[in-house]
N, C-alpha and C positions, 0 to 999 in steps of 0.2 A: 678393568674391563667394563665396570658398571658406570664409569663416568660418561661414556657415549650413549648409554641407553637411558631412556626415560620410562618411568613406571607407566604401564598401560592405564592405570586408574586416573591419571591426571589428564582431564579433558576440559576443565572449566576455562571459560574465556575470562579475561580480566574484566573487572567492572567497567562499564561505560555509561554514557548518558542514555544508551539504548535500554538499559535495564530498568529505567524508571517508567517505561511505557507499560500500561496494563494491557496485556495481550489476552484476548478472550477467544478460545477455540470455538469454531462453529459447532452448532448442535450436532449435525450429522456430517461432519467434514473430514472423516478419516480418508486418506488418500485413495484407498481402494473403493470408497463409496461415491467418489466424485464421478460425474459422467466422463466417458472416455475423451471427449473433445475438450474438456475443461482443464486448463493448465494454470489457473490463477491459484497461487499459494498464500497470498496475503494482500489485504487492502488496508489503507491507512488514510486518515484525515489529520492534517497537521495545521495548527493555527498560524496566524500571520506572524507570530513571534516564535515560531518553531516549537510551540508547545503541543504535545500529542493530545488530540481530541478523541481519536478512535483508532483502534488497530485490531483487526480480526485476522487470525491465522487459520488457514485451511489445511494444516499439516499436523504432524505429531508434535508434542510439546518439546521434543529434543531440538527441533529446528527453530523454535520461537526466538531464541536469542540471536541466532544467525540472521533471521529475517528482520529483527529490530535493527541490527547493525546495518543491513543492506538498505533499509528505509532511511536511516539517519545519514548514511553516506550520500544518498540521493538528494537530500536536502541541500547539501553543499553545491551539487550540480545545478539545482534550481536557482539558488542564490547567485551563482556565477552567471547563469543565463539572464536572469532578471536584472542584475546590476551591471552587465556589460552590454550597453546598447549598441556598440559597434558590431558585435558578432550576431546579435539577435534583432537587428533593425527590421528586417522584413516580417518577422513574426512577433513584433512587440505587442500587438493587440490580439494575438492568438492565445486562446486559453489552453488548448492542447499543446503540451510541451514535447510530445513524442517520447522516443527512447532516451532515457536519462543516464542509465547506469547498467551496462552489461557486465555480468560476472561469468564465471565458468558455468555456474548452474542456473543462474536466474537472469532475467531481464526486467528492468524497472521502467515503467512508463509513468509520466506525470501530467497533471492537469492543474492549472492555477486559476482560481476564481478572481472576480473583480475586487473582492475584499481581501485578497492575498492569502486565502485559505488554500492549502495544497492537498490534492488528492493523489495518492500513489497506488499503483498496481504492480505487484511482483508476480511474475509468471515464469514458468519453466519452459514454455513453448518458445522455440527459437524463431518461429516464423509468424508472429502476430501481425495481422494486417492493421494499418493505421485506421482504416474505416471501422474495424471491430473495436479497437481501443477507444476511438472517439465516441462510438455508440455506447460503450460501457460507461465511460466518464459522464456522458450526458445523462444516463439513467442514474448513476451514482450521485451526481449533482442534484438531480431532482429529489432523490431520497433524502439527501443531506438537508436541502431547503425545507422539506416537510418536517424533518426532525427538529431543526433549530427554530422553526416557526411555532412550535409548541409553546404555549404561554408558561409552562412549568420548567422549560429549559433555561438554564442560566448561561448567557453568552460568554464564550471563552472557557467554559468548563467542559469536561469530558462528556461525550454523548453516551448516556446510559439507557437509552430507549430500547426495549426489546423489540418493538415493531420495526425500528430502524435496523437492528441486527438481522431480523428475519427478512426484511426487504433486501438488504445487502446480500444475504445468502442466496436469495432467489435470483438476483441479478448476476451473481457470480456463477451460479449453476447454468444460467442461460447464455453465458459468454460464448460467443463464437457460433452459436446455433441460429442467430437471426431472430429469435423470439423476443417478444417484448416482456420486460420484467417490471 
């Protein structure tokens, strides 16, 4: 009778390349502390060689591994879109990639810079407007440019700037409200 049942204590996911990403929870980002209109649960910056440069989660630590997995699955979708010119010919020069990877609980939107750095936004909101997502990525890109323009930042290394983290948190909090971050 016990062969069909699994012990309730076994809930660990198998190790994946997602577990290498250093996830830093936001300072005041418990789900109940986020504004009611805010549905962003994670943002990420991934280098041109799919190396994680920054990942910030806005949920409890239990969801962090799941969000890492969702982010890395989205990278495959970006690679497919970028490397398949027949399907993406009209949007080849477009930096906003739109909806990349919908799951049961999350939707992932992507943005690709000219230097092939990828920005990802994971949201729980099922009705994100493209205009809101584009505006978010425009602000996020500006914050990224400021962070990597710091003379003490080593290109290709993880972004460890506290001011960048604070600016990202402000942008996330203002998402969907039309305010400038």
